[in-house]
N, C-alpha and C positions, 0 to 999 in steps of 0.2 A: 627499474626495465620495469612497463606497468606490465602488473597481471591477470590473465582477463581468466574469468571461469569459465571454464569448457565443459565439463561434471552438468550434467542436466540429472537432480535431486527425481526419486521416484512418486511425490508427493511435496504439496507446496502451499503457503496458507501465509496469504497477504493481510495484515489487518491493520486501518485505515480510520480516519476519520470521520470521512466525511464523501458525500456519492463519488466525487470526479478524484479521489486523492489518487486510487491503486490504479486508475489510468495514465496519471499524470507524472504519478514518483515512480512507475515501474511497468507500465502497460509492456512494452517493448519487451523485456524479463519474461513476462506473464507468457504473454503471447507466442513467444519462444520455444516457453520451457514446454508451453501446452500442447503445441506443434510436435517437439520433438517427444510427446507419451506421458511428460507430467500428468498427477492429476490434481491445479490447481483450482484454489479454493481461496475465495477473499472472505472477510466479514468489514462490513460495515457500520460502522459505531451510534454513530448521529443521522436522522433522520434527514441534515441540509436544509432545514425552514428556515433559515435565517441568513441564507446566503444570496443575499440582494442587494444595492442600494437603494431600492428604491420602495421609499415606506408604504404604497402602495397594492403592496405583495400581499393578496393573501398568503399565511404562513403552509396554511392546508393544503391551498391550491402545488403553494410550492414544494411540497414534499410529496406530493403526488407525484410530479414532472419530473424531480428528481431520482424518483422510486423507477418511473420506466428510465430514464436515462440511465440506470447503472446495470437495470437489467439487458437493453440495448447492446450497450460495451462491454458487458460479460460476454456476451454472444459474440462481437466479433475479435473476443479474446481468447474464447474458445475455453471457457471456463470450465468446471465437473460442477463447482458450483460456488452458491453466493448467498450471504446471509446478511438482511438489511438489520439491525438492533432498532432502531427509531427513537434513539435517546435525541434530549431536546440540544440541536445542534446550539454549542458554545457553552453548553452549559456539565461537561466530563468533569467525570468528577475520580482519582486515583483512589478507589476505598477498597473498603475488603471484598463488597458487593463487583465492583465492577470487574477485580485481580478475578473473584470467585467463577465469575460469568468466561472469561479470559481462557482461565485454567481450563476447565468445562470444555470449551473446543478445541483446544488443543487435544485435550486427552481423547477428547473423540474422533478427532482427524487423524492423529497422530502423524504431524508432520515430518520430511525430514529440515525441511529447513523453511524459515520463517522469513518472512518481510516484513518491516514496517518503521514507522519514521524514526529519524533522530534527534533524539528528544535533547541533547545538549548544543543542537544546533540553532541558534538563536538568532544571531544578526548575521545579515546577509546584503551588509555596505550599509547606508546611510538612508536605504529606500525601502529597504524590508523587512521586517520581525516575523517570528514563524508563529502561528497561531495556537492558542494558548490548547486548544483539541488537541492539534499533533501531536505539543508535547506532551500533554498529559497520558495522551494515546501511549507513543513511546517510552515510558518510563513503566505504565503500566502493563504492559507485553515484555516487558526486559524481564519484568518481579515477577509475572505471570511463570515464563519459561523458566528462570532460574533464579532461586531453587526449584520456586512452586510446585511447578507442572513435573518435576521429577521426581516429588520426594511424597509418598504416600500419606504420610500425617500432614502434607497441605488438603489444604477444604478435600478431606477424604471422600465427602457426597459428590465429587468430582468426577469419580470412574477412575480407571487403573490409571497408576503415574505415565508421564512416556516422556524420554529423553529427547531433544529438540536439538537433532547436531550442527545445525547453521544456525543464526542472525545475519541476513542483510539490512542494515540501517539505509533508507534511503533520505535525500535531501541531506546531509548531509557533508559538514565544509574537510571533511578527511577520508576523502574517498582512498582505499586501498587495493580494490578490485572492483574490473568492469565484467559486463556481460557484453558482448556483440549483439546488436540489438540492428543490424545490417536488414537483415530480410527482414524482420517483421515492425521496420520504423512506419510504415505506410497504416498496416494496423495501427497501431500505437497512435496514432494519427486520428484515423476512424473513431475507433476509442474515446480517445478525448474530443472529437470532434461529437458527440454521444449527446455531451453537457450541454445542450441548446441555451438553455437557461444562463449558465455562467460565463458565455459566450455570446453579446447580443449584439455581435461583428458580421458575425457570419460562421459559418464553419471551416474556409480556408484558414481564418487568422489560428485559429489551433495546431491544425497540421501543418503551419510555415512554424509556428513558433516550436513544438516539439519537432521538428528535422532537424532546425538552429543548434538548439539544445544539445540534440543527439550528438551532430555534428563537434560541435563544440566539447564533447567528453567523448567521442575516438578519435580528436586531436591527442587528447591526454594517453588513449590508451592502444594506440597504434592498429585504427581501423574505420572503417567510413562513417558509423553511429554506433554508440555505446549506451550505458547506465550505468553510474560507478556508483558502489557503494562501500559501508566502512563493515567488515565482516567481523565477525565473534564467532570462534568457533568452543562450540560447549562438550561437544564428544559425540556420542551416540554408539 
């Protein structure tokens, strides 16, 4: 029996690699929770400056465009806050500096729930394998959440310890919980459509793709539209 997550956290933090990642990965959930009163925050780790197949693109101009796209999407989803760290696209490293920054933002925002990529999801059939930045972000977030953020002697300069109760891993091959996004799938489509630099074929295509994926997940969850996650319960 599919398990639907009905409880809305008071505070949630979504941490992803690229400017469009939170919207594509969990935009329907973020919109639904925000509408229900949750304070939703996102952290986007890289500048997205390599996200194009056009060799003539100016990386600085692309970064500026993607920053604006992310801000527009945040308004659509009703976020309480968004941080863009501007690290070089494609070059994330799971080192002490990165984990320390993640611990600091977790301790500052103090979320009940964190959403991030599932770093163990690598191969998706024969046509796609998961971006290195996604995998790096996922593992670094998990290490930052448990045990580091919850134990005061890890990165003591990062602020008072905070125990995250739940982590939801998106883009997973093993979803075990779902969020009903039937009421917010159109807002997710609109948010994804804000990332025009990533969808040169126009805004209609991402909205259609979002709905088809949500309907597919909804069939597994028993609702019209859903997003699936792998859940980790850490206490709190």
